[in-house]
Backbone bond lengths (Angstrom), bond angles and torsions (degrees), N, CA, C in turn:
res aa  C-N    CA-C-N  psi(-1)  N-CA   C-N-CA  omega(-1)  CA-C   N-CA-C  phi
1 M - - - 1.463 - - 1.515 107.23 -
2 T 1.316 116.22 129.65 1.465 121.13 178.46 1.494 110.67 -102.45
3 A 1.332 115.94 145.00 1.466 121.04 -178.99 1.529 108.65 -96.60
4 N 1.320 115.66 133.99 1.451 123.24 175.70 1.528 107.25 -90.76
5 W 1.363 117.48 124.37 1.459 119.63 -175.49 1.519 114.39 -65.03
6 T 1.383 115.09 -20.31 1.473 118.68 178.17 1.508 111.77 -79.34
7 D 1.320 119.65 -18.74 1.426 123.85 176.28 1.515 107.38 -79.38
8 V 1.332 117.10 103.60 1.452 123.72 -172.53 1.539 111.49 -58.83
9 G 1.327 116.53 -36.71 1.452 117.82 -179.81 1.517 113.65 -62.45
10 S 1.348 118.54 -43.82 1.443 120.40 -179.67 1.571 110.66 -78.57
11 C 1.325 115.09 -30.46 1.457 118.43 178.83 1.480 112.14 -64.73
12 T 1.354 117.45 -40.34 1.455 120.43 -175.76 1.543 112.48 -67.35
13 A 1.343 115.75 -14.35 1.466 118.29 176.15 1.537 109.79 -68.68
14 Y 1.318 117.64 -20.73 1.462 122.38 -175.67 1.516 112.84 -115.19
15 L 1.337 116.93 -32.04 1.464 121.76 -173.90 1.506 112.10 -131.81
16 P 1.311 117.71 160.92 1.459 119.76 173.20 1.528 111.93 -61.28
17 A 1.322 114.17 146.96 1.463 119.97 -176.94 1.505 114.16 -54.45
18 A 1.348 116.82 -37.46 1.452 121.89 -178.78 1.533 109.46 -60.67
19 L 1.317 118.88 -40.99 1.447 121.92 178.33 1.476 111.20 -67.24
20 C 1.300 118.89 -36.26 1.470 123.51 179.68 1.520 110.22 -67.91
21 R 1.324 119.36 -40.79 1.452 122.78 -177.38 1.538 111.40 -71.93
22 H 1.319 117.30 -28.11 1.470 121.48 -177.25 1.517 112.34 -114.52
23 G 1.301 116.90 30.66 1.469 121.59 -177.84 1.525 112.10 -62.18
24 D 1.357 117.49 -37.24 1.484 120.30 177.66 1.523 110.55 -58.20
25 M 1.319 114.70 -46.87 1.477 121.15 -177.48 1.544 110.56 -61.35
26 L 1.344 114.71 -43.21 1.494 119.24 -179.85 1.511 112.00 -64.25
27 I 1.323 114.20 -42.87 1.494 117.91 178.97 1.487 110.01 -65.83
28 Y 1.367 117.86 -39.59 1.461 120.79 178.10 1.524 112.24 -59.00
29 L 1.356 114.19 -39.14 1.508 120.81 -176.16 1.528 113.59 -80.59
30 L 1.339 117.43 -13.07 1.447 121.90 -177.83 1.548 113.82 -56.43
31 P 1.349 117.78 -48.43 1.500 117.24 175.86 1.525 114.70 -58.50
32 S 1.325 116.97 -37.52 1.440 120.80 179.42 1.563 109.66 -65.90
33 A 1.340 115.59 -43.82 1.450 119.77 -179.65 1.530 112.06 -64.17
34 L 1.327 115.97 -40.39 1.472 120.90 177.37 1.549 111.19 -67.66
35 L 1.261 116.23 -40.32 1.476 122.65 176.15 1.547 108.82 -62.56
36 A 1.327 117.86 -39.58 1.497 120.90 177.27 1.501 110.69 -59.93
37 L 1.310 117.40 -39.52 1.481 119.40 176.15 1.495 113.15 -63.46
38 V 1.330 116.33 -39.72 1.468 119.97 177.30 1.532 110.53 -67.43
39 I 1.276 118.11 -42.42 1.502 121.76 178.25 1.545 109.03 -60.95
40 Y 1.337 115.32 -43.83 1.466 119.41 -179.13 1.553 109.43 -61.91
41 A 1.288 117.25 -45.24 1.484 119.80 179.26 1.518 111.32 -62.64
42 L 1.335 116.91 -44.93 1.449 119.99 -179.99 1.534 112.26 -64.34
43 S 1.326 117.05 -38.89 1.442 120.02 -175.78 1.514 110.45 -70.16
44 R 1.321 119.08 -22.87 1.457 123.23 176.26 1.552 110.64 -78.10
45 L 1.319 116.67 -21.96 1.456 121.64 178.69 1.506 112.82 -79.28
46 H 1.289 118.14 -43.97 1.453 120.80 -178.68 1.523 111.91 -152.30
47 Q 1.332 117.29 142.78 1.433 121.50 -173.86 1.529 114.78 -65.62
48 V 1.350 119.25 -18.08 1.446 120.88 179.63 1.560 110.32 -64.86
49 F 1.316 114.82 -26.16 1.464 118.84 -179.57 1.525 113.43 -76.76
50 F 1.336 116.02 -4.02 1.513 119.52 172.51 1.503 111.58 -62.63
51 L 1.319 115.65 -22.98 1.476 120.60 177.42 1.543 112.02 -60.77
52 L 1.363 114.96 -31.72 1.452 120.08 176.46 1.549 112.73 -67.28
53 R 1.318 116.15 -21.75 1.467 120.92 -177.21 1.557 110.52 -98.25
54 L 1.327 118.13 1.95 1.448 123.60 -175.02 1.564 111.08 -56.36
55 A 1.314 118.60 -48.87 1.480 118.81 -178.04 1.500 111.25 -60.19
56 G 1.275 119.59 -38.92 1.463 123.77 177.62 1.505 112.64 -67.63
57 T 1.339 115.78 -40.85 1.466 120.78 178.33 1.545 110.02 -63.88
58 V 1.298 117.40 -42.62 1.474 119.67 177.21 1.505 112.01 -61.22
59 C 1.335 115.79 -45.20 1.515 117.65 177.97 1.523 110.91 -64.31
60 H 1.337 119.17 -40.71 1.444 121.94 -178.92 1.522 111.17 -60.14
61 E 1.328 116.00 -50.40 1.458 120.03 -176.81 1.526 111.08 -71.05
62 M 1.341 117.47 -33.04 1.494 121.04 177.69 1.530 109.70 -66.71
63 A 1.314 116.15 -35.51 1.448 119.51 178.39 1.543 109.88 -63.33
64 H 1.342 115.74 -46.22 1.487 118.90 175.90 1.544 109.72 -59.21
65 F 1.329 117.56 -45.46 1.459 121.64 -176.73 1.481 113.42 -63.65
66 V 1.347 117.32 -49.69 1.476 120.56 -176.90 1.519 110.96 -67.50
67 V 1.327 117.88 -49.10 1.464 119.12 179.46 1.529 110.96 -65.59
68 G 1.322 116.04 -36.25 1.480 118.95 176.05 1.510 111.87 -62.95
69 F 1.323 118.02 -39.95 1.431 122.11 176.41 1.512 111.03 -64.63
70 L 1.345 117.69 -45.61 1.454 123.26 -177.66 1.555 111.69 -67.05
71 T 1.308 117.14 -27.37 1.486 120.86 -178.26 1.524 112.63 -99.42
72 G 1.330 118.01 0.60 1.466 120.36 175.88 1.477 118.20 85.65
73 T 1.371 116.81 19.91 1.490 117.30 177.67 1.503 113.41 -78.69
74 Q 1.237 117.59 -5.74 1.485 124.53 178.58 1.532 112.62 57.92
75 P 1.334 119.38 69.09 1.448 119.60 178.03 1.514 111.97 -56.51
76 A 1.330 116.21 131.10 1.481 118.92 -175.32 1.511 113.71 -110.14
77 S 1.342 116.44 -24.62 1.456 118.42 177.62 1.521 111.18 -150.97
78 F 1.296 115.79 154.94 1.489 121.88 -175.08 1.544 106.19 -137.72
79 S 1.326 117.54 127.41 1.464 119.82 178.19 1.491 110.34 -141.65
80 I 1.340 115.65 141.64 1.461 120.48 175.58 1.546 109.28 -126.26
81 M 1.330 113.04 21.75 1.492 117.86 178.43 1.500 108.94 -87.10
82 P 1.355 119.71 120.19 1.444 121.20 176.43 1.522 112.53 -62.52
83 R 1.325 116.75 136.32 1.455 120.00 175.50 1.506 109.07 -143.75
84 R 1.321 113.35 150.76 1.450 121.59 -176.90 1.536 108.56 -75.75
85 A 1.341 116.08 131.23 1.499 121.41 176.05 1.533 105.22 -127.70
86 G 1.334 117.44 85.29 1.467 121.27 -178.69 1.536 108.04 74.84
87 R 1.302 114.75 -124.23 1.496 121.00 -179.88 1.477 112.17 -87.58
88 Y 1.324 117.08 -8.02 1.467 120.66 -176.33 1.520 112.32 -115.98
89 W 1.297 115.69 170.86 1.457 122.63 176.25 1.526 109.42 -109.51
90 T 1.309 114.51 139.26 1.486 122.30 170.40 1.516 105.66 -103.11
91 L 1.357 116.54 117.82 1.437 118.57 -174.47 1.513 113.61 -85.42
92 G 1.307 117.40 -18.87 1.466 121.68 178.98 1.472 110.40 -171.37
93 A 1.325 117.99 170.85 1.441 121.29 179.05 1.557 110.80 -160.95
94 V 1.345 113.36 148.17 1.468 119.52 170.28 1.522 105.04 -126.03
95 R 1.349 115.12 126.45 1.476 119.57 176.26 1.519 106.19 -96.42
96 M 1.389 113.41 136.16 1.452 118.96 179.29 1.496 110.28 -125.10
97 N 1.310 118.85 142.58 1.457 124.28 -173.96 1.511 116.69 -97.54
98 N 1.333 118.10 -15.71 1.459 118.39 -172.32 1.543 110.68 -132.01
99 V 1.343 117.47 53.35 1.468 121.08 -177.03 1.561 105.94 -81.83
100 R 1.328 115.68 122.67 1.463 122.49 -178.36 1.534 106.89 -130.36
101 W 1.372 116.30 172.19 1.416 120.09 -175.93 1.526 113.39 -59.64
102 F 1.311 118.45 -30.81 1.456 121.88 -176.81 1.536 113.34 -82.26
103 N 1.313 118.79 -21.47 1.465 119.74 -176.73 1.527 112.98 -117.41
104 A 1.301 118.60 -3.81 1.480 121.16 -177.66 1.534 111.09 -64.45
105 A 1.350 118.12 -51.68 1.456 120.16 -176.55 1.529 110.79 -63.59
106 P 1.337 120.33 -50.26 1.483 117.14 -179.08 1.556 112.93 -58.24
107 A 1.320 117.56 -42.40 1.458 119.22 -177.66 1.532 111.74 -70.65
108 A 1.328 114.72 -39.51 1.474 119.33 -177.22 1.528 112.80 -73.78
109 L 1.321 117.29 -33.86 1.463 121.10 -175.77 1.507 112.17 -99.07
110 A 1.311 117.73 8.59 1.457 123.77 -179.20 1.525 112.94 -56.32
111 P 1.323 122.77 -30.94 1.476 121.08 -179.71 1.558 111.85 -62.23
112 L 1.317 118.06 -18.52 1.479 119.59 176.69 1.516 110.90 -59.19
113 L 1.332 116.82 -27.66 1.468 121.62 176.41 1.506 114.41 -64.34
114 I 1.316 117.05 -22.04 1.498 123.03 -178.32 1.518 110.06 -60.60
115 V 1.292 119.64 -32.21 1.483 119.38 -177.75 1.517 112.08 -61.48
116 T 1.352 117.06 -16.59 1.470 120.14 176.94 1.525 110.85 -69.73
117 I 1.326 117.40 -25.48 1.461 119.52 179.95 1.525 112.07 -63.03
118 P 1.351 120.51 -55.55 1.454 118.39 177.92 1.531 113.11 -63.01
119 L 1.345 117.60 -32.07 1.458 119.77 -179.03 1.537 109.66 -70.49
120 A 1.303 118.27 -39.08 1.448 121.83 177.87 1.485 112.17 -66.02
121 V 1.365 116.14 -43.89 1.502 121.02 178.13 1.550 109.25 -63.35
122 A 1.327 116.66 -41.37 1.433 118.94 -178.59 1.549 110.95 -67.21
123 W 1.337 116.57 -38.05 1.481 119.50 175.70 1.508 109.54 -62.37
124 W 1.348 116.74 -45.42 1.470 121.31 179.77 1.501 112.03 -59.70
125 R 1.364 116.94 -45.05 1.450 121.37 -173.93 1.543 112.19 -77.06
126 T 1.362 118.19 -21.67 1.438 118.99 -177.50 1.528 115.64 -112.73
127 R 1.311 116.89 7.81 1.453 119.81 -178.87 1.522 113.13 -62.89
128 D 1.336 117.34 -23.67 1.471 121.83 176.63 1.547 110.48 -103.96
129 G 1.305 116.05 19.51 1.487 119.29 -178.08 1.554 111.30 104.88
130 L 1.285 114.72 161.76 1.444 121.55 -178.14 1.508 110.43 -78.08
131 H 1.339 115.15 121.16 1.482 121.98 173.06 1.498 108.11 -155.44
132 F 1.335 114.01 151.95 1.454 121.29 179.44 1.520 110.26 -120.68
133 E 1.298 114.07 135.20 1.477 121.56 177.15 1.517 107.07 -125.46
134 A 1.310 117.78 174.49 1.436 122.62 178.78 1.531 111.01 -56.31
135 M 1.346 114.63 -40.95 1.490 118.80 -178.85 1.519 112.03 -61.49
136 D 1.306 117.75 -24.45 1.464 119.61 -179.85 1.541 112.04 -69.60
137 A 1.308 117.36 -26.48 1.480 120.63 176.57 1.526 108.41 -66.70
138 V 1.345 117.83 -41.45 1.447 122.31 177.26 1.536 111.24 -65.47
139 I 1.316 114.39 -42.42 1.467 120.70 178.70 1.536 110.59 -63.26
140 A 1.309 116.48 -39.99 1.473 120.03 177.63 1.523 111.11 -61.86
141 L 1.308 115.87 -39.99 1.454 120.26 178.60 1.524 111.61 -66.89
142 L 1.314 119.32 -34.50 1.465 123.48 177.32 1.553 112.24 -76.43
143 L 1.332 116.37 -31.86 1.455 119.41 -178.05 1.521 113.39 -81.80
144 A 1.342 116.23 -26.76 1.460 119.92 -178.56 1.532 113.54 -53.37
145 P 1.334 119.18 -46.86 1.494 118.55 178.42 1.495 113.62 -61.79
146 Q 1.352 118.12 -24.07 1.440 120.48 -178.31 1.534 108.72 -68.36
147 F 1.310 116.25 -33.11 1.441 119.70 179.63 1.545 111.06 -70.36
148 L 1.299 115.58 -24.13 1.497 120.07 178.43 1.495 111.60 -85.83
149 S 1.342 118.17 -19.42 1.465 119.34 -169.64 1.519 113.88 -109.24
150 F 1.337 119.18 -7.15 1.456 117.27 -173.27 1.544 113.84 -78.53
151 F 1.327 115.81 -19.02 1.474 118.10 -179.70 1.503 110.63 -84.42
152 P 1.318 118.67 126.99 1.467 122.52 179.52 1.544 111.69 -60.02
153 S 1.302 115.54 145.41 1.493 119.68 177.92 1.492 109.87 -73.90
154 W 1.392 116.49 170.51 1.453 120.39 176.67 1.509 112.04 -59.91
155 T 1.317 116.82 -35.48 1.497 120.63 176.70 1.529 108.66 -65.63
156 D 1.312 118.68 -39.67 1.456 119.81 178.01 1.524 110.95 -62.14
157 W 1.321 116.88 -43.77 1.476 119.72 177.88 1.536 113.30 -61.33
158 K 1.354 116.23 -39.00 1.470 120.93 178.23 1.503 109.49 -62.69
159 I 1.324 116.13 -44.80 1.491 119.34 179.14 1.525 110.32 -66.34
160 A 1.317 120.03 -37.18 1.419 122.56 177.06 1.515 113.87 -60.58
161 L 1.339 116.20 -28.42 1.435 120.28 179.57 1.548 113.28 -66.19
162 L 1.351 116.17 -14.07 1.487 119.02 176.07 1.532 108.53 -67.11
163 S 1.312 117.51 -15.12 1.480 120.47 -179.70 1.516 110.73 -95.83
164 W 1.325 118.43 31.16 1.438 122.10 -176.96 1.543 112.27 -58.50
165 P 1.313 121.68 -27.79 1.495 120.57 176.39 1.542 113.76 -57.63
166 Y 1.352 117.23 -22.29 1.461 118.06 176.04 1.479 112.11 -62.28
167 I 1.329 120.08 -30.37 1.441 120.78 -179.04 1.505 112.41 -65.16
168 P 1.335 119.72 -54.56 1.473 117.65 176.57 1.513 114.63 -60.92
169 M 1.368 116.76 -33.26 1.447 119.78 178.21 1.499 111.63 -66.05
170 A 1.324 118.76 -42.79 1.424 125.28 177.14 1.512 109.94 -61.98
171 A 1.332 117.01 -46.19 1.483 121.56 177.94 1.504 110.40 -60.81
172 A 1.324 119.04 -43.72 1.483 122.54 178.20 1.518 111.13 -60.19
173 L 1.325 116.68 -45.93 1.483 121.28 179.19 1.517 110.29 -63.47
174 W 1.292 117.83 -42.06 1.467 119.65 177.82 1.503 109.63 -61.58
175 W 1.343 117.27 -49.28 1.480 120.49 179.08 1.530 112.21 -58.38
176 L 1.343 116.78 -40.91 1.449 120.83 -178.65 1.526 108.32 -66.85
177 G 1.336 118.94 -43.46 1.460 121.16 177.69 1.486 111.63 -62.17
178 H 1.339 117.76 -41.38 1.480 122.24 -179.89 1.533 107.56 -66.07
179 A 1.322 120.61 -43.71 1.433 122.89 -178.84 1.539 109.81 -63.56
180 I 1.304 118.77 -41.39 1.474 122.76 179.97 1.526 110.07 -64.78
181 S 1.351 116.34 -45.65 1.474 118.84 -179.32 1.527 110.46 -63.54
182 N 1.316 118.23 -36.28 1.436 120.29 178.24 1.521 111.31 -70.26
183 A 1.301 117.64 -35.19 1.449 121.98 -179.33 1.536 110.23 -69.82
184 L 1.370 116.38 -31.39 1.465 119.94 -178.07 1.558 111.14 -78.83
185 K 1.284 118.33 -11.86 1.517 120.90 -176.88 1.500 109.89 -73.43
């Protein structure tokens, strides 16, 4: 007996239900994800291949800029020009003037929002079922850099640590919610 991946009942025997319900989207995004790996490998070989990462770099830095503006970090400069920083390359940067404990994490981790771009496009392209057209090859090429750019850099994570008070606040809210739910039982 063979299992059909579109049959949610048989699929959930092997995979989480969320993967089974959105299998079309995941299959649609597979070429983009594989192309992202190729672009990553090529860009490590020679700097001319950084051009293939340009769309992702623009989205990454725009995420910092927009969320930084909305949270009051006062973005002061925006750059997408690759430059050498020791043994590594910095593909872009946003300088902010007012980074504080309350706005550091949202501004620094803003590129995590970029993953919604490929997901939204995959939903749009598969809402009538899974199918591939010539335009999907172009879309895959445009989405691939988004997979390379949505993860915050090490510098972004270091800046996000300035928001450490969020951790005790979240723990206190969790404890309060847990205490209230126990009291209501």
